[in-house]
C-alpha positions as CSV (number, residue, x, y, z in Angstrom):
1,M,61.1,143.3,58.4
2,E,59.3,140.1,59.1
3,L,57.3,140.5,62.3
4,S,58.0,137.6,64.6
5,R,57.4,137.1,68.3
6,R,61.2,136.6,68.8
7,K,62.1,139.8,67.0
8,V,59.5,141.9,68.9
9,I,60.6,140.6,72.3
10,I,64.3,140.9,71.6
11,T,64.0,144.4,70.1
12,F,61.8,145.9,72.7
13,T,63.6,144.2,75.6
14,I,66.8,146.0,74.4
15,L,64.9,149.3,74.0
16,G,63.5,148.9,77.5
17,L,66.9,148.0,79.0
18,S,68.5,151.0,77.4
19,A,65.8,153.3,78.9
20,S,66.2,151.4,82.2
21,I,70.0,152.1,82.2
22,L,69.3,155.7,81.5
23,M,67.0,155.9,84.5
24,G,69.1,153.7,86.8
25,F,72.4,155.4,85.9
26,S,70.8,158.8,86.6
27,H,70.6,157.7,90.3
28,L,74.2,156.5,90.1
29,G,75.1,159.8,88.4
30,G,73.5,161.7,91.3
31,T,75.9,159.8,93.7
32,I,78.8,160.6,91.5
33,Y,77.8,164.2,91.3
34,E,77.7,164.5,95.1
35,S,81.1,162.9,95.5
36,V,82.7,165.1,92.8
37,Y,81.1,168.2,94.2
38,K,82.4,167.5,97.7
39,F,85.9,166.8,96.4
40,I,86.1,169.8,94.1
41,T,84.7,172.3,96.6
42,S,87.1,171.1,99.3
43,Q,90.2,171.8,97.3
44,E,92.3,175.0,97.4
45,A,94.4,174.8,94.3
46,G,93.8,177.3,91.4
47,G,92.5,174.8,88.9
48,Y,90.1,173.4,91.4
49,R,88.8,176.9,92.3
50,W,87.7,177.3,88.7
51,L,86.0,173.9,88.8
52,S,84.4,174.8,92.1
53,W,83.0,177.9,90.4
54,L,81.4,175.7,87.7
55,F,79.7,173.7,90.4
56,Q,78.4,176.7,92.3
57,S,77.8,179.5,89.8
58,P,74.1,180.1,89.0
59,W,75.1,180.1,85.4
60,T,76.5,176.6,85.4
61,D,75.6,174.7,88.6
62,V,72.5,173.0,87.3
63,L,74.1,172.3,83.9
64,V,77.1,170.6,85.4
65,Q,74.7,168.6,87.7
66,Y,72.5,167.4,84.9
67,V,75.5,166.6,82.6
68,L,76.9,164.3,85.3
69,V,73.5,162.9,86.3
70,L,71.8,162.4,82.9
71,G,74.3,163.3,80.2
72,I,76.8,160.6,80.9
73,A,73.9,158.1,81.3
74,H,73.2,158.5,77.6
75,I,76.5,156.8,76.7
76,P,75.8,153.3,78.0
77,A,72.2,153.6,76.9
78,Y,73.2,154.4,73.4
79,L,75.9,151.6,73.3
80,I,73.2,149.0,74.0
81,L,71.0,150.5,71.3
82,C,73.8,150.0,68.8
83,L,72.9,146.3,68.8
84,L,69.7,147.2,66.9
85,P,69.2,148.5,63.4
86,K,67.4,151.8,62.9
87,E,65.1,153.1,60.3
88,R,66.9,155.4,57.7
89,L,64.5,157.5,55.7
90,P,64.9,160.7,53.7
91,L,64.3,163.9,55.6
92,R,61.1,165.8,55.0
93,K,60.2,169.4,55.9
94,L,57.4,170.6,58.2
95,S,55.6,173.8,57.2
96,A,55.5,176.8,59.5
97,E,51.7,176.3,59.7
98,D,51.9,172.7,60.7
99,F,54.7,173.6,63.2
100,M,52.4,176.1,64.9
101,I,49.5,173.7,64.9
102,C,51.7,171.2,66.7
103,I,52.8,173.7,69.2
104,V,49.2,174.7,70.1
105,A,48.1,171.1,70.2
106,S,51.0,170.2,72.5
107,L,50.4,173.1,74.8
108,G,46.7,172.6,74.9
109,V,46.7,168.9,75.7
110,G,49.6,169.5,78.0
111,Y,47.7,172.0,80.1
112,L,44.5,170.0,80.1
113,L,46.2,166.9,81.4
114,N,48.3,168.9,83.8
115,F,45.1,170.1,85.4
116,A,44.0,166.4,85.5
117,G,47.2,165.5,87.2
118,I,46.8,168.3,89.8
119,F,43.3,167.0,90.6
120,I,44.6,163.4,91.0
121,N,47.4,164.5,93.2
122,G,45.0,166.4,95.4
123,Y,42.8,163.4,95.7
124,I,45.7,161.1,96.6
125,A,47.0,163.7,99.1
126,R,43.7,163.3,101.0
127,F,44.7,159.7,101.9
128,T,48.5,160.1,102.2
129,G,48.5,163.4,104.0
130,K,51.2,164.7,101.7
131,D,51.3,168.2,100.4
132,P,50.1,168.1,96.7
133,M,52.6,170.8,95.8
134,T,55.5,168.4,96.6
135,M,54.1,165.7,94.4
136,N,55.1,167.6,91.3
137,P,58.8,168.5,90.9
138,V,57.9,171.1,88.3
139,V,56.6,173.3,91.1
140,E,60.0,173.3,92.7
141,M,61.8,173.9,89.4
142,A,59.5,176.8,88.6
143,M,60.7,178.6,91.6
144,D,64.4,178.3,90.6
145,F,64.9,180.9,88.0
146,T,68.7,180.8,87.9
147,P,70.3,181.2,84.4
148,A,71.5,177.6,84.5
149,M,68.1,176.2,85.3
150,L,66.5,178.3,82.5
151,I,69.1,177.0,80.0
152,Y,68.6,173.5,81.1
153,A,64.7,173.6,81.2
154,C,64.4,175.5,77.9
155,I,67.3,174.2,75.8
156,L,69.6,171.4,77.1
157,G,66.8,169.3,78.7
158,P,64.6,169.2,75.5
159,I,67.6,168.4,73.3
160,M,68.7,165.5,75.6
161,E,65.2,164.0,75.9
162,E,64.5,164.3,72.1
163,V,67.8,162.6,71.2
164,M,66.9,159.7,73.5
165,F,63.2,159.2,72.9
166,R,62.4,160.5,69.4
167,G,66.0,159.8,68.2
168,F,67.5,156.6,69.7
169,L,64.3,154.8,70.7
170,L,61.8,155.8,68.1
171,K,64.1,155.2,65.1
172,R,64.6,151.6,66.1
173,A,61.0,151.0,67.2
174,R,59.8,152.3,63.7
175,L,60.9,149.0,62.1
176,F,57.7,147.5,63.7
177,G,55.4,150.3,62.5
178,D,55.0,154.1,63.0
179,R,52.0,153.9,65.2
180,T,53.6,151.3,67.4
181,A,56.8,153.4,67.7
182,V,55.0,156.7,68.4
183,I,52.8,155.2,71.1
184,Y,55.6,153.2,72.7
185,T,58.0,156.1,72.9
186,A,55.3,158.4,74.2
187,V,54.5,155.9,77.0
188,M,58.2,155.6,77.8
189,F,58.6,159.4,77.8
190,G,55.7,159.9,80.1
191,L,56.8,157.2,82.6
192,M,60.4,158.7,82.6
193,H,59.1,161.8,84.4
194,G,58.4,159.6,87.5
195,N,55.3,161.4,88.8
196,I,51.6,161.5,87.9
197,S,51.3,165.1,86.8
198,Q,54.1,165.1,84.3
199,C,53.4,161.5,83.2
200,L,50.0,162.4,81.9
201,Y,50.8,165.4,79.9
202,A,54.3,164.2,78.8
203,T,52.7,161.1,77.3
204,A,50.1,163.2,75.4
205,I,52.8,165.7,74.2
206,G,55.0,162.7,73.3
207,L,52.3,161.5,70.9
208,V,52.4,164.8,69.0
209,F,56.2,164.9,69.0
210,G,56.3,161.3,67.8
211,Y,53.9,162.1,65.0
212,V,56.2,165.0,63.9
213,A,59.3,162.8,64.1
214,V,57.8,160.1,61.8
215,K,56.3,162.7,59.5
216,T,59.6,164.4,58.9
217,N,62.0,161.5,59.6
218,S,63.9,163.9,61.8
219,I,64.2,165.1,65.4
220,R,65.1,168.7,64.5
221,Y,61.5,169.8,64.5
222,T,60.7,167.9,67.7
223,I,63.6,169.5,69.4
224,L,62.3,173.0,68.4
225,L,58.8,171.9,69.5
226,H,60.1,170.7,72.8
227,I,62.1,173.9,73.3
228,S,59.0,176.0,72.4
229,V,56.7,174.2,74.8
230,N,59.2,174.2,77.7
231,S,60.1,177.9,77.1
232,F,56.4,178.9,77.1
233,S,55.8,177.2,80.4
234,T,58.9,178.7,81.9
235,L,58.0,182.2,80.8
236,V,54.5,181.7,82.3
237,A,56.0,180.9,85.7
238,L,58.6,183.7,85.3
239,G,56.0,186.2,84.4
240,E,54.0,185.5,87.5
241,S,57.1,186.1,89.6
242,I,57.9,189.3,87.8
243,A,54.3,190.5,88.1
244,Y,54.2,189.9,91.9
245,G,57.6,191.6,92.3
246,V,56.6,194.7,90.4
247,G,53.0,195.2,91.3
248,G,52.4,193.0,94.3
249,E,49.2,190.9,94.8
250,I,47.0,193.1,92.6
251,L,49.2,192.9,89.5
252,S,49.9,189.3,90.2
253,M,46.1,188.6,90.3
254,L,45.5,190.4,87.0
255,Y,48.4,188.4,85.5
256,L,46.9,185.1,86.7
257,I,43.4,186.1,85.3
258,G,45.0,186.9,81.9
259,L,47.0,183.7,82.0
260,L,43.9,181.6,82.8
261,L,42.1,183.1,79.9
262,T,45.1,182.5,77.6
263,I,45.3,178.9,78.7
264,V,41.6,178.3,78.2
265,F,41.9,179.7,74.7
266,I,44.9,177.5,73.9
267,V,43.1,174.4,75.3
268,V,40.0,175.2,73.1
269,C,42.2,175.6,70.1
270,A,44.0,172.3,70.8
271,V,40.6,170.5,71.1
272,V,39.5,172.0,67.7
273,I,42.9,170.9,66.2
274,L,42.5,167.4,67.5
275,I,38.9,167.2,66.2
276,R,40.0,168.4,62.8
277,Y,43.3,166.7,62.3
278,G,43.4,163.9,65.0
279,K,41.8,161.2,62.8
280,Y,44.0,162.1,59.9
281,W,47.1,161.9,62.0
282,Y,46.0,158.6,63.4
283,L,45.2,157.2,59.9
284,Q,48.6,158.3,58.7
285,L,50.4,156.4,61.5
286,T,48.1,153.4,61.0
287,Y,48.8,153.3,57.2
288,H,52.5,152.9,58.0
289,N,52.1,150.5,60.9
290,G,52.1,147.2,58.9
291,P,49.6,144.4,59.1
292,P,47.9,143.5,62.3
293,S,49.9,141.0,64.4
294,E,49.3,139.2,67.6
295,H,53.0,139.6,68.4
296,K,52.8,143.4,68.9
297,I,51.5,142.8,72.4
298,F,55.1,141.9,73.3
299,V,56.1,145.5,72.7
300,Y,55.1,145.8,76.3
301,L,55.2,142.2,77.6
302,N,59.0,141.8,77.7
303,P,61.7,142.0,80.4
304,G,63.0,145.3,79.3
305,F,59.8,147.2,79.6
306,A,59.0,145.4,82.9
307,I,62.3,146.5,84.4
308,Y,61.7,150.1,83.2
309,A,58.1,150.1,84.5
310,V,59.4,149.0,88.0
311,I,62.0,151.7,88.1
312,C,59.5,154.4,87.1
313,A,56.9,153.0,89.6
314,I,59.5,153.4,92.4
315,E,59.8,157.1,91.3
316,F,56.1,157.5,91.3
317,L,55.8,156.1,94.8
318,S,58.5,158.4,96.1
319,Y,56.4,161.4,95.1
320,I,53.2,159.9,96.5
321,F,54.4,158.8,99.9
């Protein structure tokens, strides 16, 4: 594809608008969910009782909520993306060794930047007076161990996010170069989380996932990677709760010490992996990024990305103040 200023602006404006619709419609979806929930739970008929159970059961409540809030939002977002062509390339396999390397790299950089996010939140909290724990929604989610939440966090959520970011968006952004597409979708993925803690590590993890997506020309491995990363983090939080419930503070403290050592080991391994393979991965993406162009600055300087950034900034501010 000939790289022109007009094509870059139009393409990435549409990509940004689709992501903006996904974010904006999620708020509308929340309103729809509240209205449907109130209506269903107020009915007495037999069919409505079954629907009411879906909205209230710990096995389905969160799943129904996120399907209405986020799942439906994928439809208009995808319809807009249909205006753009997407890269169609043959599928390639990812070896088990490379898959494990990518898991460790994702977990390591994820935990390292999560700690950075916690530090930044603590610093901001000194001036805003807000509890740092409320500035990261993961803390609240980690305390909700209902079956529905576990299914969403470990399976449904990763699938939905990979379909959108490494599927819909990345495949269309790749027409302007692999490196451009990977960095762009990683930034969009990080901003989508709407808070400092998740934004930092989600962007870094998004770079790894994006590399895997362009290496294999598929999202099947990124879905498995995303599920693995989320499942590990969920099991870590669940393990702490179990340790405290079984052995009280002593066992909980021993668990946290073991967990800290494990995380340090993973972070060290991730750093070693990035030192050994990082340059090679970057060169691979650069090789397939096309010739340098002054127009690639418009990947971010366009109305679509501006609107998306504003929506995400509002989310950030809602957690800070």
